[in-house]
N, C-alpha and C positions, 0 to 999 in steps of 0.2 A: 422530386419524391413527396410523397404523400407525408402528411404532418403525423408524426408520431404522437401516439395515444400517449397521455401522462398515465402514472399509476400512482397506485394509491400512497407508495411508497415515497413519493415525492413531494408529500406534505408534513410538515411540523403538526404537531396534534392540536393546536390553535387552529391553524390553516383548516384542518380536516372538521373541526367542530363548526367553522363558519360555512363550510360545504353540507355537512351531514347533520339533519336538525331529528329530534332535539339532540342536545348534546352529547348525552350520556351514549348514544349509538357509537360516537367516533370513538370514544374510550372502547367500547365494545370492539370495534373494528382493529381499534391498534392492538388491543391484547390478540387477536385473531392472526394481525399479521405478525407480532414481534414474541409472542410468546407460543403460540400453536402452530406457527410458520405455514399460515393457510396458503395455498397456492390458486384457490378459486371462491368464489361467490358461493358455489355450493358448500364448501367447507366451513362457512359461518353460520353456525345451525341456529343462533339465538337471534339474526338480523331477519326482519321481517322482508318477504319475499318483494314486496312491492320497489322497496328501498334498495334492493339486491339490483333489481332489473332496472332502476333507475340510474345505479351507478355504473353498473355494466357498459351502458350505453358509453358513457366518457372516459372510465378510467379502467385499465389493467390493474391484476391485484400484482403479480410477481412478471416484470418485464421480461426475464430472461430465462432460459431453460439451458440445462447442460447437452453438450452435444458430445463431449468426450471428456474422460479422467486417465492420469496414467498415476500407478502408483508406486512408490519407492520403497527399497527393503526398510529406510530409515522412518519410513511412515509419512513423508512429505507426500501430499495429492496435488497435483496440477489439473485443474478444470479448463476446458474450453467451454464457452459461453455463448448463446447464440442471442442476439437482441430482436426485438420485433422487427426490424428492417433486415433481416438477415445478416447483419454485420456480426463478427466474432471479436472475443477479446479472452485475456484469461484470469484466473485468479488463484491462489495457492493456499493450501492448507497446510501449515508447518507445526509439528511437533517438537516444542521445546524443552519440555522435561517430561520423563514420564511417572507414571503413578507410582507413589512412595507408601512401603508397607512397614509396620513394625515387627517385633519378631514374632508376634502371634497371628502375624499375616492380616493383621487389619490395616485397612486403607489410612493415611494419616495426612496424605497429599494429594488431591487430584493432578492429572497431566495437565499441562500447561500447553496451549495454543497460541498460534499467530496465525491470523488471515493477512496475505497478501493481496491489497486489491487494485485493480486499473482505474484509472481516471479518465481516460481518452481511450478512442478505437483509433490505435496509431500513433505517431507522436510527432511535433515540427522540431524537436530539438536536434535529432540527426547526430547524435553521440555515433561515431564510427567503429566501436566496440560493440554495438547495441545493435541486436537483430530486430527488436521493433523498428528501430529507424529504417531497416532497409523497407519496408511497406508503406512509408509515408505515413502521412496524417489523414485521419478520416473525419471524425467528428468528436466533440465532447461528449462526454457521458453525462445524463442528468443526475442530479441528486439521488433519483430513485433507482438508477441504474448502478449508483455505488452501493447503496444499502441493501439492495438485491443479493447483492453477491456475498455478503455476510449471511443475511437470513437462508440463502441457497446452500452454502457451504455447512452452516452450522446445522440446517436440519438435516442435509446429507450424512453428516457425522454424529447423528442424536446426541447434538451438544446441546442439551437443556437452557433455555433463555436466560436463567439465573446464573448460567456456570461464566465466569470470567474467561473475556478472551482479549487479547490483543490484537489492533489493526495498525497495520503499516502501509501507508500510501506509496507503494513501492513498485506496483506492477506495471502495466502498459502506460505509456502517457505520461505526461509533465505536470504534476497535480496544481502546480500554482497558475498553469496556463489556463487553469478550469477553474478558478478560484471562487467564481460565485457559488457554482454548485458543489465544488469541495467544502466551502464553509456550510452552507446548507447541510449536507451531508454529515459532518459534524456535530451540527448542532440535533440533527435527528436522532445520532447514535445517543447523544447524552439526554434524551428525553426519560424522564423517570417511570413514565407509563409505558415506554419500550423495552429496547435493550438495554437500556442503562448504563452504557459505556462510557467512562469519564474522559476527558479529555487527557489525562496523564497516562491513559490506556490507547491513545492514538499518537501516532508519528508520521508526521508529512514528512518524504524524503523529496528533496529536491534539487535538480541540477544547477541551481543557484541563479534564480530570477531576482536579483538583489531588490529591486522597486516592490514587487510582488511579496518578498518576505517581509518588507516595512509593513504594507497594508495587513498582511496575517497577523504579525505582532500587534497592529494598533486594536484589531477587534480582540486579542488577549482571551482566546477560546482554551486555553490552559493545556495546549497540545504541544507534543516535544517535537522538535525539528531535526531533520539529519541533512547532511551536506553531501552531496556526490562530488567530493572534490577531486580524486585520481590524479590530480597534478600538482606540482608545487610551483610552477612557473607558468607564466601565460603563452608562452609559446609553445610548450606539449599540451597545454589544457586546451588550448585553440584547436591543435589537431585532432585532439579526441572529443572535445565539445566545441564545435564552431560557435554555438552562442557565447562563448566566452569573450569573443571580440565585442560584444554588447554589454556582457555582464563579468567584467573581469574580476581575478582573484581580490583583488583588494576591496572593491565594492563589496562582494559577499561577505568578509571577514568584517567590515565596517558595518554592515546590515545586521549580522549574528550578533556583535556587539550593544546593538538596539533591540534585538529580541527579548521579549520578557521570558526569563526563563525561571522555573521553579528553583529554588536556591539548594535542594538536595539533589536536584537533578544536572545533567552535563551535555552539551549539545554534542550530538554524534556525526560525525566526520566517516564517512565512507572512503575508502581508498582502494580501488580496483587495482590491484597489482599484475601487471602485465610484463613478462620476460624481457629483459634488456631495453625497458622503456621507462619504468619509474622504481625499478626494484633495487636502486643502489643505495650504499650508505650516504652519498652527497645527498640525494633526494630526501633522506630520512632527517639529515642535519638540517636541511631548508623547513622541512615540515615542523618540527620542534620551533623553530624562529618564528615562522608564519602564524601559530596557534599559541605563541607565548600571550599571557594574559585574559586567555578564554579558559573558562571550565570545561576544558573536550574530553570526548573518548574518543578514539580512533578505533575505527573498526578495518582491518586488512582483511580484503577478500580475493579471494583466487580468480584471475580470469577463467572462464569456463569455456573453451574454445568450442566453436559449431563450424559446421559445413561451410567453407567459403572466407572466412577470417584470416586475415595477416597476421593477426597477434597469436603468443603463445601463452600459455600456464606457466607461472612462474615455480622455480624451485623451493623444494621446502627449505634448505639451507638459507636461501637468500630471504625467505620470508620471516625465517625466525629470526635472522640476523637484523633484520629492519625493527622487529617487533622488539626486541633487546635491544637496540640503541634507544626507540622511543622510551620505553619504561625506565632506563637507566636516567634518561633525562626530563625525567618527572611525567609523562603522558601515560595515561592509563588506555592501554590498548590490547585489542585483542584479535587475534585471525579467526576470522569466521568459520565455521564447519561448513564444508561445500554441502547444501543438502540437495536431494534429490537428484545427486549426478548422473544415476543410474538411469534417468528419466530426461523428460524435457524441460527441464526448471528453470533455465535462465528465459529472461521476458521474451516473448514472443516465438521461443522453440516450436512449442505445440503447435499454434496457429500456422506458422511457417511450412511446419511437416504436414498439417493437413492440406495446405495450399498444395503442396507438390505431391500429395500421394496419387 
């Protein structure tokens, strides 16, 4: 395969300053990328033609294009994005809160959005409930390909650069499996001259690579961490997530206890509820015990069935009973709304649909 061309979005501002001279031009380019959402060198009106030509030979501006999008009735938008090598992956635009108006019709709070980004094309983890796993692993995304998802979705939704946005690394791939590019993307997102998205607005969701949780913690980037737990004993977790054999539940819990957490925040534990697998009160009881001593929040997630899966969506009454048990025993717990259920919103669904159409 030909070497992929790096993108301007692969660089921190300091790195760009070492490439682009004089350095004030690097700041101008940064502004074009992250404030004006420029897609081409042509868009960069105040950059000299000679510099643009020189850069164009070596670097792309935006390394991805929108191939397809599906819009849900709840405002969720699922994007299928194509990379320069023709590979595709997904990102999701999630509306978390609506615009708020006072009684005179004046806007008092803008709608809030979260972007769910991918970190890899495919995934190595092989979770049995996940559609992304069916396609296997192709490659890691570069830092610029991670960044470009947010820039592309913000641009497509006319979301100004200085409007707040939350990022969750929860799309296709295991973020900690691509730690170098992930942490570089986190730092680029935080650049004051760029999108200025602080660590506290970024959440890394992992299936539990305990040694990499420690490495991310040592970098102290200020990000939140979410653990895709999904089971309370190693037998079931190893069935759902084969990688659990190498990183068992105990090793994950110990790594989380070492992770630097903002004292005002909680560690998120994602718990995908599957009918007759992990939806009983016995599991709820074990979960309370497991998370004892951790400032935790549990997110119960309905399993979203897809063609060919052997797993089923749980009953509402069982979800509610599970939540009630956790709350009664002192755990903060929410049942996550299924967003985009009328579109291909589970990871890998839109890509799989396109491949099979």
